[in-house]
N, C-alpha and C positions, 0 to 999 in steps of 0.2 A: 184248105188253115183259118178258123175262127177267126175272127176279127176285135182284136181287144182294145176294150175302152177308157180311158181311164176314168178314175174319178170324177179329178178337175173340169172333164169335159162332159160328165153329168149334171152333171153340179151347174153349165152355163147353158145346155142346152137346156134343164130342166125351168130355167129361171127364165131365157130366151121362152119358153113356152108359155108359161103362166103369164108372164108380162103381153104377147099376144093378143094369149087368150082375153085379158083383160082387159086392150086397147081396144077388138075389133067385137070386144060379145056385148063389154057393156055387162056386165051379173044381174051388179046391185043397182042400177036403173038409174043415175046419179049420171046430170048436166056435162056437156063432151068437155069443159076446160078438166074435174072432177077427177071423171076420168081417165085424164090423160095424166094427172098426177099419179093417181094409183096404180097407175100401171110402173109408171119409170121405180114408183115407189115398192112396188112387187119383185122389178128387177134386183130391185138395190139388195132387197134384206133376202129375197131368196139368196144372193151372190152372198151375201155377210154371211145366213146359215148355210149354207152345203161349203165353207168357206173354197168355191174354186178358182178362184182368185185373191190376193193380198186387200186384208180391209180396206189399207188407205189407199189403195188404185182404183178400189168399187167409190169410194168417197170422192174423187174428182169428177164421177158422171154425173152428178148435178151440173156442173160446171162448164159440161158440151150438150146433156140430152134439157133441160131448162131450159136454155136459151134456145135450142134449135124447135122447140115446142112452142114454141113460144108463149110455157107454163111461166119463167120470168126472166128480165134479165141479164145480161153478164156482170150488172154493175151490182142488182139486187144476191144475187145468187155469190158472186163472189166477197161482199160486206160478210157475211159467215165463217169465211175465214179468216177474216179477222178480228174478230168475236174476243173484249178483253180477257173474257175464263182461260181460252188459251195461253193466254201470254202469260198467269195467275203458273198452269205448270207450266210453261217453261222456265221458268225461273224459279220452277221447286222443281225442274228434269236438271239445272245446273246446279245449285243447289248439292243434290242427290248426286253426279258427279264428281266435282271437290271431293268430296266424304267417299265416295268409292275411290281418287286419284290416290288420293292419301292415307287411308287406309287407317283412317279414324273411326270407319263403321267398325272391320276386322279388327280393335282394341276393346269398343266398346260390347263387343259379344263376347268374347277371352276370359275379359274380366268379371261381365258377369256370370259367367256360368265361373270363372273363378269362390267370386264373394258367393256365393248359392251353394258353392260345395261339390262332394263328388260320387255321393252315391247314387244309386240307378237313377228314386225317384229326383232327387236334387240337381241331376245334370238333365231331366229332363224340366225340370220345373227353370234351372239356367236359360237353355235354349226356348222354354217360350216365353220369358220375360226379353230378352235380348234380344228375337226376331221380332217378337212384336214391339218392342220401342225403336226398330230400325224401321221397318216397317211402315210405323205412323210416315215418315218423312222418307222416304226409299221408296220408288216402287216392288211389288210386291214379286214380280218375279225376279229382281234385280235382289230383293234380300234375300228369296232362298236362293240361287245361284251363290252368294257371297256364306249362307251357312251349311247350305248342303259337303265343302270337304275339308269344313271342318266337324260335320258331325262323322262325315264317314271316318277321322281319324281317326276319329274316339272310339267307334263302336271296334275299329279293330285292337287298340288297347283295353277293352274290356273284353274280347273275345280274347288274348291272348292269357285277360288272367283270371276270367272265370270257364271253366269246363263245366258249369253246367246247362246244357243246349237251351231250354225251355227258356229261364232269366235269361238268358243272351237272344234271345229269340224274338220274346216280349218285351226289350231296351232294345233294338234294334228299333222293330218294327214301328214304335210309340216315340222311339224321337225322329224320325222320320215324317212319323206321320205332324207329328209338333212342329216342323220347319213349319211345310204344310201351311197347317191350319190356320199355326199363330202371324204367318205371313198373310193370308187371308184377313182375320179378327183384324191386327194391328192397321191396317189399313184403313178399314172403316173411321178410325178414330177422329181423323184428317180432312181438307179438303184435297190435299193434295197426295193423302194414300195411297190413291186408287184411282183410275181411272171413271169409274164410273159414278164418284164424286163429283169430281167438272163436268163430268157431260153432262150432269142433272144440276151443276148450277148454273153453266152457263146457255142453258136451255128454258131455264127460274130466271137469271137475266134477265133473255131474249123478249119472250114470252111475257113477264109481267113489270118490267123494270124494276125487276125488287134483286139486292146483292143477298143473296147466304152468305153472311159476315163468318172469318176464320175462327176469333173465337167461342162465337155462337154454336156451330157447326162444332168443336169442341164438347161442349157444358155438358149438349144432348149425346154425344158418341164418343168420345171416348171415358168414362164412367161405366158405358155398356161390354166396350172392346175391353175391359180393361174384366171384366167381371165374363166377359166366354172366355178369354183366353185361361180365369183360373180355375174356370170349369170343366176346359174343353183339359187342365191338369187336373184334375180328380176322377174324371170320367173314362182317360185311359192310363192311369196307376195306380188307381183305388178300384176300377169293379172291373173296365173292359178286360185291357191286359197290364197285373201287376208282376212286378218282378224279381224284388223282395233283394238285390243288389246291394252291399254295402260299401263304405266308402272305402278303395285303397291307393293307396302310395303308388302305381305307377300312372294313377289317372289327372293325379295331380299336377303328376314331374311332367304330361304330356301339357297341361294345361300350361304348366308354367314355365315347359319350355318354350311354346310355339308368343307365349307373352314379353318373353326377353328376347326375343326375333326380334323382334319389333322395337328394341330401344327404347330408349327414354322418347316422352314431344318432340317434338319435332319443330319447330317455327312454323313451318306450313302446316302442320295438323292443329295446330293452337291458333293463328290464322281463323283453319276456315270454321275450327268447333269459335270462334269469337264471331265470325260473322253469323254463321250459324243460328248463335244463341240473338244472337239480335234481330236479325231477322222472325225466329220467334214471337222475342218479346214483342216489336211492331205489330208482330198480326194479334198477340194479344191482350197488347195498351191500343189499339186502336180509336176504341172508340170514343176511352178518357181522354186521346191528344186530343183529336175531331173536337173536342167539347171546347177546348181554349179557344176557338176558333182562330188562331193562328196560323198551321196550315192545316189541308185535307188530307188526310192518305185516304187509297184505300187497297186492297189485297193484294192486289195486281200489282199497280205500283209496287208493295213492298219486298211482292217476292224477286219485280227486276231488279228496284235497289239491290238484293240480296244477288241475284247472279252477277248484274256488271259489274260490283263490290271485285270477285272472284278474280273476274280480268284486269282488273286496277291496281287490285292486294299484289305487292314481291312477295313470293314462296319464301322469300329468309335462307340466311347457310349459303351454301355453295351456288345455288340454281338464281342466276342471273333473270328467270321468267318470272312471271304473275300465276297466278297457285289455279287459273283454268287456262289453257293456248284456245286457238280456236279447234285447232287440231284435236282436241278433246270432246268435242261435239261431234266429230265422224259414232262415240258412240249410244250419242241419247236420243231417245222413241221421236223421230223427226214424219213416224207412221199415226201417232197416236195424235201427234196434230190434225193434223191431215185428218183425217178417221169423226173427230172430234169437227170440226168447220163442214164435211158431209153430212150428216147429222143433224146437226144443227140446218143446214138448210133444207135438206130433207122435211123438219120436220113443219120449218117456217112455212114450206106450201102447200104440206097437207090439211095445213090449220087456214092456211088463208082460202085453200080453194070450200073452207065448211066442213074436211071430213074426221078431224078432229074432235070433232062437239057434234055433232047426229051421232060418232060411236059410243062419248060420253053416258048421252043422252038417255041410246040401249040401254048402257050398262044398269041407269041409275036407276030405271023400274022396276030391277030384281030385288030392291034394298034400300031400305028408308033405316037398316041400324046403320049406323056410323062405325061401332067397332069393329061389325062382323064384315064392312067393307075393307078395317087396314088389315083384317086378319084373311082374307084373305090375298087381299094385293101382295101381302109378304110372300104368305102361302106357296100362291103360284110361282110370280117371283125367283124364290129359292129355288125352286124345284125346275125350273125352265131350264133359272142360268147353268145344270148341272150338263146340259144336252146345244146349250146357245153363247156365243160368246154374250160374256155382262157386260161389254162396254155398247154393242151392237141393240142391248135386249133394251137395258135405257135409254137408247137412242131414239129405238122406237116405241117404247111403254111410259117415256114423261110424259108425250100430248096427251096419251090417251086419260093417264087417272087427274093428269093436269083437268081436263073436259069434266072427268070423274064425279070431281070435285068441285066443279064447279055447278055442276049439273044438280049437287043435291049441296048446295051454298055449306061447304066446309073452306078450310086449309085448305087452298091445294098442297103446302108445302106432311100435310098429316096422310097425303097417300105415297102422294113423291119420294120422301124419305128414307120410307120403311122398303119398299119400292126398292130404292139407291141400295140400300143396306142389305140387303137381301141378295140380290143379285151379284156381290161380291162375296159373300158367303159360303159355295156351294165343296161340299167335304166329300160328297160320295160318288161321285165319278174320276177318275183322269182325265177327261180334256175338262171337268165343268170349271179348272184355272189353270191358266200354266203353272202356279205351286205342287200343285196334284201331281200334274203330271211327268215334273222336274221327280219329284221322290217316290212317286210311283218307278220309275227309268233303276231303280238304283238296286233292284232282286229283293228291297225287304219285305214288301208289301203284294200280298195275294188280293186278289178287286175285292175278295170277297168283305177282308181284313179292314181298307178304306171305305166298304161301301156301309159295313156294320158301322162301322166306327163315324161316320158318316151322314149315317142316318142319325143319329141318335143327336148331330150335333147339329146336325139339321133342324128338328125336330126342337129343341132348343133355342135354335137360335126363332126360328118363325112364334116361342110363345116372349122370349126377350121383348124382340124386335118391336113388338105387338102392344105392349104393355107400358118399354120405351117413347113411343109414339107418342100413344091416345094417353097419358096423362102430362109426360115433361113437356113433352114437343108445345103443347098450347099456351105451357109459363112461359118456354124463350120465346118463340115466334110469334109474334100478336097477328 
């Protein structure tokens, strides 16, 4: 009987072999300390890429291996897990949990679809707008999971009222793709919209002691996000998969009945909305408030103020509890926070060993054209994220592109931000992002259809991200 070895164990063995090979052979001929860091880095990155074990568990390895191999003390390594940017994302998670708990996200989505209309094209547009807006504040995975059942209900009603098979197929396909891609593109608009944004901001704050402002990020990335959402609509319903389906009463009735089920705004919904708007308002006006000299705010403080307020503010009505209970945090993505910490620890060790600087200088010798470098970084990051976790990708490549920028005497954000944005825009493959995988499982999408639409959007994303970064980014980030 043949011995069957499962894929995770193959990933573990390959990762261990790669790590031991580097440790004992030293193929890059670096000093002993740097070689130890490379060996541990190879182990961690290989485990992330192969997904042999959960990524947050792998992210804990520096806490064991760095002190054990005398790479860094436990105190130094553990400090990476308390980086302020991690708490920024925690605050954003808490606000997202409250929005989801009290069904505010569902109300927003259904009302946007109601306002845009119920013809085939308008329904797709409504889902793109509502998904994109929600994904700016909730994780793209949570947004897709929320919109998915609503979309399935709409498809079911449209099937009953439109016997034309080709039209229904195109409508179902575009609606599913719209949810996934709009979640990805909406997430790049804000600093907390998707984990890669936070991972990169954490690295920049650690390396350069410079905080990327929430409002500054939005100035560059929100117009880009909105433009991508509308281009997505045009590409799918006007070019690749037109459906030609007119408005009908039954779809209107479905949307109306779903809204009626929610009833009037509850007290809890109103209070969550107020806290959310106040938090977003503080993020946007932080610079003006700080300029008055009375208090000093930063994005992490504001996020935690919003998050903590949800545990203090009562839900109102008959419920004698706060808007959030600690039990609600069971749904929070704690693993992502650990992943950030492990990534920051690894990046710091690679940098302290001088390895990232050497790699950046090596890349710099191949081009003196800054625009071409921005384009190539964006192109490589986007297509690489089709097969690699986007968070792990940003954690690994943020130090590389920063050192490359330093070697070329460029603003590091000019390479880092396009690399980060591109990592969230993978559209061709189901494994590119969790939203892609969720909608692909619906059965309405064939791989060649996702690949076709995704390739078009990937090329558009590369061009737009490069242009926005090259021309607008220097105006905002000095």
